[in-house]
C-alpha positions in Angstrom: -11.6 94.4 -60.1 -9.6 94.1 -57.4 -9.9 92.2 -53.7 -11.2 95.1 -52.0 -14.4 95.3 -54.1 -15.0 91.4 -53.4 -14.5 91.3 -49.6 -17.4 93.2 -48.5 -19.5 91.6 -50.6 -17.9 87.9 -49.4 -17.8 89.1 -46.0 -21.9 89.9 -46.4 -22.9 86.9 -47.7 -21.2 84.4 -45.2 -23.1 86.5 -42.2 -26.1 86.4 -44.1 -25.9 82.6 -44.6 -24.8 82.0 -40.9 -27.5 84.1 -39.4 -30.2 82.0 -42.0 -28.6 79.0 -41.0 -29.3 80.1 -37.4 -33.2 80.7 -38.0 -33.6 77.4 -40.1 -32.0 75.1 -37.7 -33.8 76.9 -34.5 -37.0 76.1 -36.4 -38.9 72.6 -37.0 -36.5 71.6 -39.5 -33.7 72.0 -36.9 -35.9 69.8 -34.5 -36.5 67.4 -37.2 -33.2 67.0 -37.8 -31.9 66.5 -34.7 -34.2 63.6 -34.1 -33.2 62.2 -37.4 -29.9 62.2 -35.7 -30.9 60.9 -32.4 -32.4 57.9 -34.2 -28.7 57.0 -35.9 -27.6 56.1 -32.0 -30.9 54.2 -31.2 -30.4 52.1 -34.6 -27.1 51.5 -33.6 -27.6 50.1 -30.4 -30.3 47.9 -31.5 -27.9 46.4 -34.2 -25.6 45.8 -31.8 -27.6 44.0 -29.1 -28.9 41.8 -31.9 -25.0 41.0 -33.6 -23.6 40.9 -30.0 -26.1 40.2 -27.4 -27.4 42.7 -24.4 -24.4 45.0 -23.3 -25.4 44.6 -19.9 -24.7 40.5 -20.2 -21.2 41.8 -21.5 -20.4 44.5 -19.1 -21.4 42.2 -16.2 -18.9 39.6 -17.4 -16.0 42.0 -17.9 -16.5 43.3 -14.0 -16.1 39.9 -12.9 -12.9 39.4 -15.2 -11.7 42.7 -13.7 -12.0 41.7 -9.9 -10.4 38.3 -10.8 -7.4 40.5 -12.2 -7.4 42.6 -9.8 -7.3 39.7 -6.6 -4.4 38.0 -9.2 -2.6 41.3 -9.0 -2.6 41.8 -5.6 -1.3 38.2 -5.1 1.6 39.0 -7.4 2.6 42.2 -5.5 2.5 40.2 -2.1 4.8 38.2 -3.7 7.2 40.5 -4.9 7.2 42.2 -1.6 7.8 39.3 -0.2 10.7 38.3 -2.3 12.3 41.7 -1.7 12.2 41.5 1.9 13.9 38.0 1.6 16.6 39.5 -0.7 17.1 42.3 1.5 17.6 40.1 4.3 20.3 38.2 2.6 22.1 41.2 1.6 21.9 42.9 5.3 23.5 39.2 6.5 26.3 39.0 3.8 27.1 42.7 4.7 27.0 42.4 8.7 29.1 38.9 8.2 32.6 39.6 9.6 35.6 39.6 7.0 33.3 40.7 4.1 34.7 43.2 2.2 32.3 45.6 0.3 
């Protein structure tokens, strides 16, 4: 038997299985399966909360830390800007000085 004999049978089988799966999953079996999968996330959230504390507290702490880091970054940027301005003034003064060869 060659492949041309099996190709329609395999194609028909795949289509039949796909349609059957869609009908089963759209019914009560699919709803029960969906609720079961949804329960995984609730169980995982309870487990995380039990082992690591409430996630809301950790998020609040992280937000405070991010704000502190933002303020520190702003200070560092201001210092860098002032240092760049000082260096630019020194370079300008050196270029404008008489007798300085560039």
